[in-house]
N, C-alpha and C positions, 0 to 999 in steps of 0.2 A: 798396142797389140800389133804384134808383126804380122805382116801378109801371111806367113806360114800358118798362123792360127786364126786368121781372121774369121769373122763369125756371120754369116748371113742368117739373120734370125727376126724375120718380120714381127713386129709387134703392133701394125695397124687394126686394131680390133675395136676401135672405139664406138663404131656404128652398132656392132654387135653386142657391145656393154650396155648400150643405152636402154634403159628400161628393164636391164636383167640382172646386171651385176649388182648394184645396190651397194650399202656398207660403206658410204663415204664418211670421212672422219668428222665428228663433232668439232666446233670451234674450240672446245675446251679439252679436247683429247691431248694429253701428255702421257708419256711412258709410265710416270708415277701415278696417275689418275687410273690408267688401264691396270696397272699392277695391283693397286688397291682393290679394284672390281675383281679381277682375276683371283685374288687370294679368298675373295668371298666364293668364288665358284668352286675353288679347291682342286681343279683338275682340268687335264686336257687330255682327250682322246685321239690317239694319233695311228692312222693306218699307214702302211709303209712295207715295200718289199725288202727292206734290210732286216738283217738278223734282229731278233728281239733284244738280245744281250748288247749289240751296236748301239740300239736306241736308247737303252737303259744307260749305257757309258755317256752317250750325249746328254741325257736327261740329267745326269750329274753335275755336268758343267752348268747346265741351265739352272739347277737349283742352287749353285753358288751365286748365281746373278739375281735369280727369282725365288727365294726360298718359300715354302708354304703352298707350292703348287705341285702336284703329283701327275706325272706324265703316264698314260697308260697305252703303251705301244700294242699293237698287234700287226704280226706280219701277214701280208696278203698279197698274193701275186696280182701284177699290174692289171691283168685283164679281168680277173676275177674282182678287184677292186673297183673298177670302173663299173661293171655290171652291178655289183651290190649296192654302191653309193645310188647309182640311178635308180635301182628297183626300190630301195627304201624310200628315196625321196618322194618317187610316184606315188607311194603308200602313205605319205605324210610322217614317215619315220625318220627321225634325225638322232642318230647315235653318234656320229663321228664329228670331230672338231676340225682336224687338219688332215690332209692326205699327201703323199708322195709320189709322183708319176713323171714319166719321160714327157717330153713337151708335146709330142704328137697326139696326147691323149687330152689336153688341155681344153680344146674347143669343143669335144664332145661333151663335157660337163657345163661348160660356160654357155653353150648354146641352149641349156636346158634351164639356166640361170640358178645354178647350184653353187656357184664360186663367188666369194666376197671381192670385190676390188676395194684396194686401201691404199692412199697416199703413204707407202712405206718410207720413202726418203724423208717426207716433211716431219712425220712423227717420229720415227725410230733412227733416221739418220741413214738408213740402207743405202749402200753403194747403188747409184742409178744403173749401173751395168748389170746388176743382179734382176732388176725390176722388168717383168715381161707382160705382155699381153695388157697392157693398159692397166697395170697395177693389180691383175689376177693373179700373178703367178711370181715368185721369187726362185732364180736358179740357186741351187743348193751344190751340186755336184754334175760331174761329168763322168762319162764311163766310155772308155774306147772297146773295141771289139777286134782286138790284132788277131793274127794266126799264131794259135798256141801249138808247141810241139814237144815231143819227147827227145831230149838230148842225145840218148844212146841211139836212136834210130834215124835221126834227121840232122844235118849239120847246116849251119847257117848258109853256107855257101849252094845248098841244094836248091833253095827257094830263093830266086832274086825277084819275083813279082808274083802278083796273085795268079797270074796265067800259068804258072809253073804247076799250079794245082791240078791242072787238066792233063798232066803228063802221065800216061798209061802206067808208068812204074809205081804210081801211088794208088794203083787200083786195090780197093778192099783196105786200105791203111788210113782212111780219113773219116773223120767225124763231122757231120753237119748238124747245127743246130735247127729244130724243127720251127722255130719262130721267125726264121728267115730275115732276122733284122739287118743283118750285115748286107745281104742282097738288095734290100729296099734302100739301105743309105748309099752304097755304092752307086745304085742306078741314078742316083740325084747327080753325080758327078760323071759318070760313063755313058748316061743314057739308057733306056731300056733294051735297045738291040744289042749292044754289047755285052749288057749285064745277062740278057737272055742266053746269049751264046756261051757267056761264062758258065752260068748255071747248067745248060746242057752239058758242057765238058766235064764239071765236076760229078754230075750224075752218072755220066759215061763210066766214072770210076767208082760205081757202086759203094758211097759212102755210108756209113751207119748213121741213121737219123736218131737224135737223142733230143729231149728236152731238157733244157737247164745246163748252166755252166758247171755246176758242181759235179754232176754225173759225168761231163766230159773230161774235166780235168782229172778225176779219180780214174777214169779209163786210160788216159794218157800216163798217169804215173805208174799204173799197172802193166804198162806195155801193150794193151789191148789195141792200141791205134798209134800212128806214128804223128798225126797232125789233127786239130780241131778247128773248124771254121766256124765262126759266129760266137765264141767264147768271150765272155766279158773279163777285162784283165785283172779285177781284184783277186778271184782265186788262183789265177795264174801265178801273181806275185806272191800271194800267201805260201801256196805249195813250194814255190821256188825258195822262199826263205826258210822253210822248213828242211830243206835238202832234197826233195823230189828232183827228179830229172827232168824237169819242165822248165820252158822258158816262152818269150814270145819272139816271133820273127819281127826283124826291123825293116819291114815292108809297108808301104804306104800305096794309095791314101788310108788313112785309119778309120773306118766308121765309127761314129761317136754320138751316144745317147746325150741328152741335156735333161738332167732331172730337175724338177721343179717340186715346190711345196705350195700347197693351196689352202686358204682358209675357207672352210664353208659358209655359205651365206646363212644358213640356218642351224650353225654350230649350237650344241646345248651350252657350251661354255665360251661365249664369244670373245670374252677380254683375254682369257686364258690362251685361246686359239691365236690372237694377235700376236700375243707374246712369244709364243712357241715357233709361230711362222717366221716371225722377224728374227729370232734367235738362230734359227737353222741356216741363215744367210751370214752369219757371223764366223769371223776368224777362229773364234774357241770352237764352235760346232763342228767347222770343217776340219780342224785339227784333231778332235776327238773321233770324228768319222773315219780319217784316214789312219789313226792309231789303232781302231777297232777292226775295220774292215778294208782298208786300203782304198778307200773311195775319197774322192776331193776335185779340185779343180785342176783341170789338165792345161789350163792356158791362163793368161793375165797375172796380175800382180801377186795372187794367192795360189799360185801354181804349185802342184804337190811334188814330190821327188819323182813320180813316175811320169808326170807331165814334163819335167825337167830332162829327164832322159829321152823323151819322145823329141823335145826341140833341139837337144844335142845331135840326135840322129838325123835332124832335117826332115822330118816327116810330117807331112801334111794331115790335120785332123779334118775329116769331112763330116760336118755335123747333120743330124736328122732335120727333116722339115718341120716346121710348125703348121704346115697346112694339113689339118687332120683328115680331109677328103683325100687328098693326094696320098697321105701316108697310109691310111686304110686300104685304098685300092691296091698299092703296091705291096704291101704286106700280105694281102690275102692273095694276090697273084703268086707271090713266090712260096707262101705257104702251101697253097694248092699244088704247085708244081712239086715242090717237097714230098707232101703226102702222096701225090700221084705216083711218083717214083717207088714208094715203098708197097704198093698194092700189086 
């Protein structure tokens, strides 16, 4: 992996897992034995922020490898997913087998003993580079949050760096995502002092605050704004492919989320959970995810076309932190600042 795409992603959580994670493999575990047990379970329940149709497309690939197991996908927002999984587990209710979340949420669940650790490489041959948090999580895809813009209202030369967004000429022409993920990730490389000043500059330009990338991209396509900050790349790519006047600005560093898939410790269908979790980190699953929703790996040997374009432009990917405490503090800080600006 080149320095440009180097990923500092701490995984030393072994002490956290002792007595909490459980779920080590039996000496007799093989893919075939797990599959036979999974067929008896019949299904796997999957909570994810991906579109349901996307997960169904991936499930069709799963069925080619493991016929006889139904995937039941449910689309749930990341924060709601964490809250729901935690609340249900505290009440002794276990409805979900596998969940999909950005890395900064993982320790919130592992600290409560909700996730199963497993020797994925030993049993399934999973690439060790995809295994994080001492076997608690498998990295499935990465999503960058570039600056999105309306190509009829902004030209590439108008914006040469993130700081250009604070120019008064963009007053009233910018959308900012209320979840503040880009501010949080940029602060990891810039430091909080510079990021705070950058946010003040953006807020001085009276941005429209929206929740969700779909709403932002639709607004850009309709000419309701010139640019959108904090928008994930997949809908930008999809709208551009459909002919909308939208593109992403080639400026860096690019804030990037790492999405992971987790098998729940008390999964009602534990063997099917292992099969589905391991499958989501395979080339077939990642290709199906790219084909359906333009999500995939932005770096490494399985890089998707968007990741290749990022590399060709020489842009640095700034990955999120796996430190849940740090992430929660920074996200709350910047979400509060954004919400305060709208009052």
